[in-house]
Backbone as ProteinMPNN parsed JSONL, in Angstrom:
{"seq_chain_A": "MRKASLAELVVIRYHDDAARLDDKIGAEAEIIRRQRKERSGKIDKHPGSKR", "coords_chain_A": {"N_chain_A": [[0.814, -1.2, 0.0], [2.017, 1.205, 0.627], [3.443, 2.04, -1.582], [1.582, 2.771, -3.382], [-0.147, 5.314, -5.2], [-1.811, 8.265, -3.981], [-4.218, 8.62, -5.312], [-4.701, 6.001, -6.235], [-5.069, 4.708, -3.794], [-7.413, 5.936, -2.883], [-9.226, 5.036, -4.797], [-9.212, 2.275, -4.24], [-10.192, 2.312, -1.601], [-12.703, 3.683, -1.715], [-14.069, 3.194, -4.166], [-13.688, 0.691, -5.368], [-15.469, -1.987, -5.528], [-14.889, -4.65, -5.602], [-12.658, -4.998, -4.081], [-10.981, -6.493, -1.323], [-11.989, -6.473, 2.136], [-9.877, -6.132, 3.981], [-7.998, -4.911, 2.323], [-9.288, -2.514, 1.791], [-9.326, -1.426, 4.361], [-6.583, -1.226, 4.817], [-5.905, 0.639, 2.835], [-7.334, 2.873, 3.733], [-6.024, 3.316, 6.19], [-3.464, 3.975, 5.264], [-4.014, 6.316, 3.815], [-4.779, 8.002, 5.931], [-2.374, 7.974, 7.395], [-0.659, 9.306, 5.62], [-1.922, 11.807, 5.482], [-1.634, 12.739, 8.101], [1.154, 12.857, 8.248], [1.657, 14.785, 6.302], [0.393, 17.012, 7.445], [2.001, 17.4, 9.641], [4.188, 18.426, 8.512], [6.128, 16.863, 7.361], [6.137, 16.053, 4.763], [6.959, 17.333, 1.656], [4.836, 19.425, 0.132], [4.976, 20.445, -2.376], [6.891, 19.154, -4.379], [10.067, 19.748, -5.802], [9.856, 22.462, -5.866], [11.43, 25.554, -5.063], [12.015, 26.659, -1.998]], "CA_chain_A": [[0.0, 0.0, 0.0], [2.824, 2.428, 0.737], [3.938, 2.465, -2.9], [0.433, 3.216, -4.183], [-0.395, 6.756, -5.19], [-3.001, 8.637, -3.22], [-5.38, 8.347, -6.173], [-4.938, 4.558, -6.213], [-5.606, 4.376, -2.473], [-8.8, 6.41, -2.84], [-10.019, 4.111, -5.614], [-9.363, 1.031, -3.469], [-11.001, 2.55, -0.404], [-14.062, 4.194, -1.914], [-14.727, 2.894, -5.432], [-13.466, -0.683, -5.842], [-16.369, -2.888, -4.809], [-14.305, -5.999, -5.591], [-11.519, -5.043, -3.159], [-11.239, -7.173, -0.051], [-12.14, -5.565, 3.268], [-8.573, -5.787, 4.561], [-7.368, -3.957, 1.411], [-9.943, -1.227, 2.029], [-8.844, -0.942, 5.658], [-5.189, -0.84, 4.611], [-5.896, 1.877, 2.057], [-7.78, 3.942, 4.637], [-4.937, 3.562, 7.146], [-2.38, 4.658, 4.545], [-4.488, 7.679, 3.542], [-4.694, 8.734, 7.201], [-0.955, 8.127, 7.722], [-0.103, 10.352, 4.757], [-2.501, 13.093, 5.877], [-0.979, 13.153, 9.35], [2.532, 13.195, 7.927], [1.614, 16.059, 5.593], [0.033, 18.066, 8.402], [3.112, 17.638, 10.558], [5.239, 19.078, 7.753], [7.166, 15.918, 6.972], [6.076, 15.828, 3.327], [6.972, 18.543, 0.857], [3.605, 19.424, -0.654], [5.293, 20.881, -3.725], [8.234, 18.676, -4.7], [10.741, 20.447, -6.895], [9.801, 23.913, -5.688], [12.545, 26.091, -4.269], [11.5, 27.527, -0.945]], "C_chain_A": [[0.859, 1.266, 0.0], [3.366, 2.922, -0.59], [2.814, 2.963, -3.795], [0.308, 4.734, -4.106], [-1.654, 7.035, -4.36], [-4.267, 8.35, -4.025], [-5.72, 6.859, -6.174], [-5.545, 4.126, -4.88], [-7.076, 4.773, -2.36], [-9.702, 5.475, -3.641], [-10.26, 2.818, -4.847], [-10.353, 1.239, -2.334], [-12.464, 2.854, -0.721], [-14.783, 3.7, -3.16], [-14.613, 1.452, -5.901], [-14.306, -1.655, -5.016], [-15.82, -4.306, -4.71], [-13.131, -6.122, -4.624], [-11.915, -5.723, -1.857], [-11.296, -6.142, 1.08], [-10.788, -5.175, 3.86], [-7.79, -4.846, 3.643], [-7.966, -2.564, 1.6], [-9.458, -0.603, 3.343], [-7.396, -0.466, 5.536], [-5.067, 0.464, 3.843], [-6.302, 3.054, 2.933], [-6.68, 4.307, 5.626], [-3.791, 4.326, 6.487], [-2.768, 6.09, 4.204], [-4.349, 8.529, 4.803], [-3.243, 8.989, 7.574], [-0.338, 9.258, 6.912], [-0.634, 11.732, 5.128], [-1.835, 13.612, 7.148], [0.455, 13.594, 9.101], [2.596, 14.549, 7.226], [1.336, 17.212, 6.549], [1.174, 18.385, 9.355], [4.308, 18.256, 9.837], [6.342, 18.156, 7.29], [7.169, 15.617, 5.489], [6.094, 17.189, 2.64], [5.766, 18.502, -0.07], [3.857, 19.785, -2.108], [6.717, 20.443, -4.076], [8.819, 19.421, -5.898], [10.687, 21.951, -6.76], [10.95, 24.341, -4.799], [11.977, 27.055, -3.253], [12.623, 27.945, -0.045]], "O_chain_A": [[0.464, 2.284, -0.568], [3.714, 4.096, -0.718], [3.075, 3.52, -4.861], [0.616, 5.35, -3.086], [-2.447, 6.135, -4.085], [-5.268, 7.891, -3.476], [-6.894, 6.491, -6.12], [-6.433, 3.275, -4.846], [-7.885, 4.029, -1.806], [-10.813, 5.159, -3.214], [-11.385, 2.319, -4.806], [-11.253, 0.423, -2.133], [-13.363, 2.334, -0.06], [-16.011, 3.778, -3.214], [-15.385, 1.032, -6.763], [-13.896, -2.088, -3.939], [-16.231, -5.077, -3.842], [-12.655, -7.229, -4.371], [-13.028, -5.554, -1.357], [-10.711, -5.064, 0.975], [-10.576, -4.012, 4.203], [-6.99, -4.052, 4.135], [-7.252, -1.562, 1.574], [-9.213, 0.601, 3.416], [-7.029, 0.571, 6.088], [-4.223, 1.301, 4.163], [-5.679, 4.115, 2.878], [-6.434, 5.488, 5.871], [-3.215, 5.228, 7.096], [-1.933, 6.99, 4.295], [-3.855, 9.655, 4.741], [-2.901, 10.084, 8.021], [0.416, 10.072, 7.445], [0.107, 12.714, 5.097], [-1.513, 14.796, 7.246], [0.917, 14.582, 9.671], [3.473, 15.363, 7.514], [1.971, 18.263, 6.467], [1.298, 19.517, 9.823], [5.319, 18.574, 10.464], [7.397, 18.626, 6.864], [8.104, 14.989, 4.992], [5.334, 18.087, 3.002], [5.681, 17.647, -0.952], [3.045, 19.469, -2.978], [7.64, 21.258, -4.072], [8.126, 19.681, -6.882], [11.403, 22.656, -7.472], [11.388, 23.608, -3.912], [11.513, 28.14, -3.603], [12.403, 28.684, 0.915]]}, "name": "protein", "num_of_chains": 1, "seq": "MRKASLAELVVIRYHDDAARLDDKIGAEAEIIRRQRKERSGKIDKHPGSKR"}
């Protein structure tokens, strides 16, 4: 799950009816992990920008 893009995680979590429940839970957990990391400033929201 950690190598999946955010868009792929959203599809698994919210749109893929064939996905197993544990995949949906894993996708949700990864989405939350990334959001928390972003909010804490650990992810550069604009990679390649010079700040």
